[in-house]
DSSP file (Angstrom, degrees, kcal/mol; ACC not computed):
  #  RESIDUE AA STRUCTURE BP1 BP2  ACC     N-H-->O    O-->H-N    N-H-->O    O-->H-N    TCO  KAPPA ALPHA  PHI   PSI    X-CA   Y-CA   Z-CA
    1    1 A X              0   0    0      0, 0.0     2,-0.3     0, 0.0     7,-0.1   0.000 360.0 360.0 360.0 122.3  -30.6   15.2   -9.0
    2    2 A X        +     0   0    0      5,-0.0     2,-0.3     2,-0.0     0, 0.0  -0.914 360.0  78.5-144.8 172.6  -31.0   11.8   -7.3
    3    3 A X  S    S-     0   0    0     -2,-0.3     2,-0.1     4,-0.0     5,-0.0  -0.815  81.3 -12.7 125.5-166.3  -30.7    8.2   -8.0
    4    4 A X    >>  -     0   0    0     -2,-0.3     4,-2.0     1,-0.1     3,-0.6  -0.374  68.3-111.8 -70.1 150.9  -28.0    5.6   -8.3
    5    5 A X  H 3> S+     0   0    0      1,-0.3     4,-2.2     2,-0.2     5,-0.2   0.880 117.6  49.7 -53.4 -43.5  -24.4    7.0   -8.6
    6    6 A X  H 3> S+     0   0    0      1,-0.2     4,-2.3     2,-0.2    -1,-0.3   0.831 108.1  54.6 -68.3 -29.0  -23.9    5.9  -12.2
    7    7 A X  H <> S+     0   0    0     -3,-0.6     4,-2.2     2,-0.2    -1,-0.2   0.886 107.7  50.1 -66.8 -38.7  -27.3    7.6  -13.1
    8    8 A X  H  X S+     0   0    0     -4,-2.0     4,-1.1     2,-0.2    -2,-0.2   0.914 111.1  48.6 -65.3 -42.6  -26.0   10.8  -11.6
    9    9 A X  H  X S+     0   0    0     -4,-2.2     4,-0.6     1,-0.2     3,-0.5   0.916 109.6  52.5 -62.8 -41.9  -22.8   10.6  -13.6
   10   10 A X  H >< S+     0   0    0     -4,-2.3     3,-1.0     1,-0.2    -2,-0.2   0.915 109.9  48.5 -59.2 -43.1  -24.8    9.9  -16.8
   11   11 A X  H 3< S+     0   0    0     -4,-2.2    -1,-0.2     1,-0.2    -2,-0.2   0.722 110.6  53.2 -69.4 -20.5  -26.9   13.0  -16.2
   12   12 A X  H >< S+     0   0    0     -4,-1.1     3,-2.5    -3,-0.5    19,-0.4   0.456  75.1 129.4 -95.5  -1.8  -23.7   15.0  -15.6
   13   13 A X  T << S+     0   0    0     -3,-1.0    19,-0.2    -4,-0.6     3,-0.1  -0.306  80.8  14.1 -55.9 131.0  -21.9   14.1  -18.8
   14   14 A X  T 3  S+     0   0    0     17,-3.5    -1,-0.3     1,-0.3     2,-0.2   0.283 106.7 111.5  86.4 -10.7  -20.8   17.2  -20.5
   15   15 A X  S <  S-     0   0    0     -3,-2.5    16,-2.6    16,-0.2     2,-0.4  -0.534  78.0 -98.5 -93.5 161.5  -21.3   19.3  -17.4
   16   16 A X  E     +A   30   0A   0     14,-0.2     2,-0.3    -2,-0.2    14,-0.2  -0.658  48.8 179.5 -77.4 128.7  -18.7   21.0  -15.2
   17   17 A X  E     -A   29   0A   0     12,-3.1    12,-2.2    -2,-0.4     2,-0.5  -0.916  26.2-135.6-130.0 156.7  -18.0   18.9  -12.1
   18   18 A X  E     -AB  28  74A   0     56,-2.3    56,-3.1    -2,-0.3     2,-0.5  -0.965  20.0-163.5-111.5 127.8  -15.7   19.1   -9.1
   19   19 A X  E     -AB  27  73A   0      8,-3.2     8,-2.3    -2,-0.5     2,-0.4  -0.954   1.5-161.4-115.9 124.1  -13.9   16.0   -8.1
   20   20 A X  E     -AB  26  72A   0     52,-2.6    51,-3.1    -2,-0.5    52,-1.6  -0.894  12.2-154.4-105.0 133.4  -12.3   15.6   -4.6
   21   21 A X  E >   - B   0  70A   0      4,-2.7     3,-2.1    -2,-0.4    49,-0.2  -0.604  30.5-106.6-104.5 164.6   -9.6   13.0   -4.2
   22   22 A X  T 3  S+     0   0    0     47,-2.3    48,-0.1     1,-0.3    -1,-0.1   0.817 119.4  61.3 -55.9 -32.5   -8.4   11.0   -1.1
   23   23 A X  T 3  S-     0   0    0     46,-0.2    -1,-0.3     1,-0.1     3,-0.1   0.607 119.7-110.0 -71.4 -11.5   -5.2   13.2   -1.2
   24   24 A X  S <  S+     0   0    0     -3,-2.1    -2,-0.1     1,-0.4    -1,-0.1   0.265  75.4 135.2  96.7 -10.7   -7.3   16.3   -0.7
   25   25 A X        -     0   0    0     -5,-0.1    -4,-2.7    22,-0.0     2,-0.4  -0.362  40.5-152.7 -68.8 150.7   -6.7   17.6   -4.2
   26   26 A X  E     -A   20   0A   0     -6,-0.2     2,-0.4    22,-0.2    22,-0.3  -0.973   9.0-168.5-126.2 144.0   -9.6   18.9   -6.2
   27   27 A X  E     -A   19   0A   0     -8,-2.3    -8,-3.2    -2,-0.4     2,-0.5  -0.990   4.9-160.7-128.9 139.2  -10.1   19.1   -9.9
   28   28 A X  E     +AC  18  46A   0     18,-2.8    18,-2.9    -2,-0.4     2,-0.3  -0.985  34.3 125.6-120.3 126.1  -12.8   21.0  -11.8
   29   29 A X  E     -A   17   0A   0    -12,-2.2   -12,-3.1    -2,-0.5     2,-0.5  -0.973  61.9 -75.1-165.1 175.7  -13.5   20.0  -15.4
   30   30 A X  E     -AC  16  43A   0     13,-2.7    13,-2.6    -2,-0.3     2,-0.7  -0.747  48.5-122.8 -85.5 123.4  -16.1   18.9  -17.9
   31   31 A X  E     + C   0  42A   0    -16,-2.6   -17,-3.5    -2,-0.5    11,-0.2  -0.547  39.0 168.1 -70.7 111.1  -17.1   15.3  -17.4
   32   32 A X  E     -     0   0A   0      9,-3.0     2,-0.3    -2,-0.7    10,-0.2   0.680  59.0 -22.2 -98.3 -22.1  -16.4   13.6  -20.7
   33   33 A X  E     - C   0  41A   0      8,-1.4     8,-2.6     2,-0.0    -1,-0.3  -0.984  50.1-174.5-176.6 168.6  -16.7    9.9  -19.6
   34   34 A X  E     - C   0  40A   0     -2,-0.3     2,-0.2     6,-0.2     6,-0.2  -0.955  12.8-143.3-162.1 170.0  -16.8    7.3  -16.9
   35   35 A X    >   -     0   0    0      4,-1.1     3,-2.1    -2,-0.3    -2,-0.0  -0.784  43.7 -83.2-135.1-175.8  -17.0    3.6  -16.4
   36   36 A X  T 3  S+     0   0    0      1,-0.3   -30,-0.1    -2,-0.2     0, 0.0   0.660 127.2  56.5 -66.5 -15.3  -18.6    1.2  -13.9
   37   37 A X  T 3  S-     0   0    0      2,-0.1    -1,-0.3     0, 0.0     3,-0.1   0.347 117.6-113.0 -93.5   4.9  -15.5    1.6  -11.6
   38   38 A X    <   +     0   0    0     -3,-2.1     2,-0.3     1,-0.3    -2,-0.1   0.729  59.7 160.3  64.5  25.4  -16.1    5.3  -11.5
   39   39 A X        -     0   0    0     27,-0.1    -4,-1.1    28,-0.1     2,-0.3  -0.617  29.7-147.6 -67.0 137.9  -12.9    6.0  -13.4
   40   40 A X  E     -CD  34  65A   0     25,-2.8    25,-2.6    -2,-0.3     2,-0.5  -0.861  21.0-156.7-119.4 146.7  -13.4    9.5  -14.8
   41   41 A X  E     -CD  33  64A   0     -8,-2.6    -9,-3.0    -2,-0.3    -8,-1.4  -0.988  20.0-173.8-117.4 119.9  -12.4   11.4  -17.9
   42   42 A X  E     -CD  31  63A   0     21,-3.1    21,-2.9    -2,-0.5     2,-0.3  -0.925   8.1-157.0-115.6 139.2  -12.4   15.2  -17.5
   43   43 A X  E    S+CD  30  62A   0    -13,-2.6   -13,-2.7    -2,-0.4    19,-0.2  -0.800  73.6  16.2-108.2 155.5  -11.8   17.8  -20.2
   44   44 A X  E    S-     0   0A   0     17,-2.5     2,-0.3    -2,-0.3    17,-0.2   0.927  85.9-166.2  50.2  55.8  -10.6   21.4  -19.7
   45   45 A X  E     + D   0  60A   0     15,-1.7    14,-3.0    -3,-0.3    15,-1.4  -0.529  13.9 179.4 -80.9 135.3   -9.4   20.6  -16.2
   46   46 A X  E     -C   28   0A   0    -18,-2.9   -18,-2.8    12,-0.3     2,-0.5  -0.935  23.6-132.7-128.2 155.2   -8.5   23.4  -13.7
   47   47 A X        -     0   0    0     -2,-0.3     8,-0.6   -20,-0.2   -20,-0.2  -0.941  30.1-116.7-108.7 124.7   -7.3   23.3  -10.2
   48   48 A X  B     -E   54   0B   0     -2,-0.5     6,-0.2   -22,-0.3   -22,-0.2  -0.313  30.6-129.8 -59.8 140.1   -9.1   25.6   -7.7
   49   49 A X    >   -     0   0    0      4,-3.2     3,-2.0     1,-0.1    -1,-0.1  -0.136  36.0 -83.6 -79.1-177.9   -6.8   28.2   -6.2
   50   50 A X  T 3  S+     0   0    0      1,-0.3    -1,-0.1     2,-0.1    -2,-0.1   0.783 130.4  53.8 -61.1 -28.2   -6.6   29.0   -2.5
   51   51 A X  T 3  S-     0   0    0      2,-0.2    -1,-0.3     1,-0.0     3,-0.1   0.417 119.5-109.3 -87.4   2.8   -9.6   31.3   -2.6
   52   52 A X  S <  S+     0   0    0     -3,-2.0     2,-0.2     1,-0.3    -2,-0.1   0.303  79.4 124.7  90.6  -9.6  -11.7   28.5   -4.2
   53   53 A X        -     0   0    0     -5,-0.1    -4,-3.2     1,-0.1    -1,-0.3  -0.584  65.0-109.4 -85.1 147.9  -11.9   30.1   -7.7
   54   54 A X  B     -E   48   0B   0     -6,-0.2    -6,-0.2    -2,-0.2     2,-0.1  -0.401  33.8-105.2 -70.7 148.4  -10.8   28.2  -10.7
   55   55 A X        -     0   0    0     -8,-0.6    -1,-0.1     1,-0.1     4,-0.1  -0.454  30.9-123.1 -66.0 149.9   -7.6   29.2  -12.5
   56   56 A X  S    S+     0   0    0     -2,-0.1     2,-0.3     2,-0.1    -1,-0.1   0.923  93.0  51.5 -67.3 -44.9   -8.5   31.0  -15.7
   57   57 A X  S    S-     0   0    0      1,-0.1    -2,-0.1     2,-0.0     3,-0.0  -0.732  97.1-104.5 -94.9 141.7   -6.6   28.7  -18.1
   58   58 A X        -     0   0    0     -2,-0.3   -12,-0.3     1,-0.1     3,-0.1  -0.341  18.7-149.2 -60.3 141.9   -7.1   25.0  -18.0
   59   59 A X  S    S+     0   0    0    -14,-3.0     2,-0.3     1,-0.3   -13,-0.2   0.883  82.6  11.3 -77.1 -41.3   -4.2   23.1  -16.4
   60   60 A X  E     -D   45   0A   0    -15,-1.4   -15,-1.7     1,-0.1    -1,-0.3  -0.972  61.8-141.4-136.6 149.2   -4.7   20.0  -18.6
   61   61 A X  E    S+     0   0A   0     -2,-0.3   -17,-2.5     1,-0.3     2,-0.4   0.944  92.5   9.8 -73.2 -49.7   -6.8   19.4  -21.7
   62   62 A X  E     -D   43   0A   0    -19,-0.2     2,-0.4   -18,-0.1    -1,-0.3  -0.999  68.0-176.3-135.9 134.1   -7.8   15.8  -20.7
   63   63 A X  E     -D   42   0A   0    -21,-2.9   -21,-3.1    -2,-0.4     2,-0.5  -0.994  12.5-154.1-131.8 136.1   -7.3   14.1  -17.3
   64   64 A X  E     -D   41   0A   0     -2,-0.4     2,-0.5   -23,-0.2   -23,-0.2  -0.947  12.6-165.4-109.3 127.1   -8.2   10.5  -16.4
   65   65 A X  E     -D   40   0A   0    -25,-2.6   -25,-2.8    -2,-0.5     2,-0.2  -0.953  20.3-126.2-115.9 126.0   -8.8    9.9  -12.7
   66   66 A X    >   -     0   0    0     -2,-0.5     3,-1.9   -27,-0.2     4,-0.4  -0.521  17.2-131.7 -71.2 133.5   -8.9    6.4  -11.3
   67   67 A X  G >  S+     0   0    0      1,-0.3     3,-1.2    -2,-0.2    -1,-0.1   0.759 101.4  68.3 -59.0 -29.6  -12.1    5.7   -9.4
   68   68 A X  G 3  S+     0   0    0      1,-0.2    -1,-0.3   -47,-0.0   -30,-0.0   0.743 100.4  50.5 -62.3 -22.6  -10.3    4.3   -6.3
   69   69 A X  G <  S+     0   0    0     -3,-1.9   -47,-2.3   -48,-0.1     2,-0.3   0.558  87.1 104.9 -91.7  -9.5   -8.9    7.8   -5.6
   70   70 A X  E <   +B   21   0A   0     -3,-1.2   -49,-0.2    -4,-0.4     3,-0.1  -0.581  34.0 170.0 -83.8 130.3  -12.3    9.6   -5.8
   71   71 A X  E    S-     0   0A   0    -51,-3.1     2,-0.3     1,-0.4   -50,-0.2   0.787  70.4  -3.7 -98.3 -45.4  -13.9   10.7   -2.5
   72   72 A X  E     -B   20   0A   0    -52,-1.6   -52,-2.6     2,-0.0     2,-0.4  -0.997  49.5-156.4-151.0 153.9  -16.7   12.9   -4.0
   73   73 A X  E     -B   19   0A   0     -2,-0.3     2,-0.6   -54,-0.2   -54,-0.2  -0.991  14.4-164.8-129.5 120.8  -18.0   14.2   -7.3
   74   74 A X  E      B   18   0A   0    -56,-3.1   -56,-2.3    -2,-0.4    -2,-0.0  -0.924 360.0 360.0-111.8 115.4  -20.1   17.4   -7.3
   75   75 A X              0   0    0     -2,-0.6   -59,-0.1   -58,-0.2    -1,-0.1   0.499 360.0 360.0 -70.5 360.0  -22.1   18.2  -10.4
């Protein structure tokens, strides 16, 4: 997968992604939407545990992450 960042997000819609924030927190969820500011909408969000595995049950149904806080998005 290569190209412009928004093209990568477009190709990742509906897929499971890992989002790392400036605070060091990580969220894993299904990418439901985004905008030109890289604000993200994730569905079925889980927070990876200390061993790196996702928690079994989603922590939140839908989460909106402001693009200013995002460090990386891994499809």
